C-alpha positions in Angstrom: 0.0 0.0 0.0 1.5 3.4 -0.9 1.7 6.3 1.5 -1.1 8.3 -0.1 -3.6 5.4 0.2 -2.5 4.9 3.8 -3.0 8.6 4.6 -6.5 8.5 3.0 -7.5 5.5 5.0 -6.3 7.2 8.2 -8.1 10.4 7.3 -11.4 8.5 6.6 -11.0 6.8 10.0 -11.1 10.2 11.7 -13.8 11.6 9.4 -11.9 14.3 7.5 -11.4 12.7 4.1 -14.0 13.6 1.5 -14.7 13.2 -2.1 -16.1 16.0 -4.2 -18.8 18.2 -2.8 -21.0 20.0 -5.2 -19.3 22.8 -7.1 -19.7 26.4 -5.9 -20.9 28.9 -8.4 -23.7 29.1 -10.8 -22.8 26.3 -13.2 -25.8 24.1 -12.2 -28.2 27.0 -11.9 -27.1 28.7 -15.1 -26.2 26.2 -17.9 -24.5 29.0 -19.8 -21.9 29.6 -17.1 -18.4 28.4 -18.1 -17.2 25.3 -16.3 -13.9 27.0 -15.4 -15.9 29.5 -13.3 -17.0 26.8 -10.9 -14.9 25.7 -7.9 -14.8 22.0 -6.9 -13.6 21.2 -3.4 -11.3 18.3 -2.6 -9.0 17.3 0.2 -5.3 17.2 -0.5 -3.1 15.1 1.8 0.3 16.8 1.4 1.5 20.4 0.8 2.4 20.8 -2.9 4.4 23.0 -5.1 2.3 24.9 -7.7 3.4 25.7 -11.2 2.7 28.4 -13.8 2.3 27.3 -17.4 5.1 29.0 -19.3 5.8 26.7 -22.3 4.5 24.0 -24.6 4.5 21.1 -22.1 8.1 20.3 -21.7 8.9 19.8 -18.0 11.8 22.3 -17.9 9.4 25.0 -19.1 7.3 24.9 -15.9 8.2 27.4 -13.2 7.2 27.2 -9.5 4.4 29.4 -8.5 4.2 28.8 -4.7 2.6 26.3 -2.3 -0.8 24.7 -1.9 -1.1 23.6 1.7 -2.6 20.2 2.6 -6.3 20.3 3.6 -9.5 21.3 1.9 -8.8 23.2 -1.4 -10.8 24.3 -4.4 -9.9 23.5 -8.0 -11.3 24.7 -11.4 -10.5 21.9 -13.8 -7.8 19.3 -14.8 -5.7 18.3 -17.8 -3.4 15.4 -18.6 -0.3 17.4 -19.7 1.7 14.2 -20.2 4.3 15.5 -17.7 4.8 12.8 -15.1 5.1 14.0 -11.6 6.4 11.6 -9.0 6.3 12.7 -5.3 8.8 11.7 -2.7 6.6 8.8 -1.6 6.5 7.2 -5.1 3.0 8.4 -6.1 2.9 9.3 -9.8 0.5 11.0 -12.2 0.4 12.9 -15.5 -2.9 14.7 -14.5 -2.7 18.3 -13.2 -5.4 20.4 -11.6 -5.8 24.1 -11.8 -6.3 26.2 -8.7 -5.2 29.4 -6.8 -2.5 28.5 -4.4 -1.9 29.6 -0.8 1.0 31.9 -1.9 -1.4 34.2 -3.7 -0.8 32.8 -7.2 -3.9 32.5 -9.5 -4.6 29.8 -12.1 -1.6 27.6 -11.2 -1.3 23.9 -11.5 -0.7 21.1 -8.9 -0.1 17.4 -9.6 -3.0 15.0 -9.0 -0.7 13.1 -6.6 -1.8 15.4 -3.8 -5.5 14.4 -4.0 -7.0 12.0 -1.5 -9.1 10.6 -4.3 -8.1 8.9 -7.5 -5.3 6.6 -8.2 -1.9 6.3 -9.8 -1.9 8.0 -13.3 -5.6 8.5 -13.2 -7.8 11.6 -13.6 -9.4 13.1 -10.5 -12.9 11.8 -10.2 -15.6 14.5 -10.7 -13.2 17.3 -11.7 -14.0 18.6 -15.2 -11.4 18.9 -18.0 -10.1 22.3 -18.7 -11.0 23.6 -22.2 
């Protein structure tokens, strides 16, 4: 069992892990509202680096944007950039989620490895794709 799955099981045992809650915003009330305007809340199990998009997808063209602290966070959408991120515990994923980080940076990306839901190299359940 990897560290992330163990952390999720421990969090569930104390009642703090959660899957997606309903999105905040008017996306359900107003069908014309863009999906990116909605916020989807998820738990993250570890503090993560955030990245600004500054290139065409090559890993050395990403630049750090700040930190997203572990806990309950909102996200706008996700993309499979094909850029594999492996954390220090061996969790790996090519899916990235867009959010505003805790350092004040807007529209930055964090790896799907920080989520308490989903699996290795899998999309985040319930989070829409970015368009």
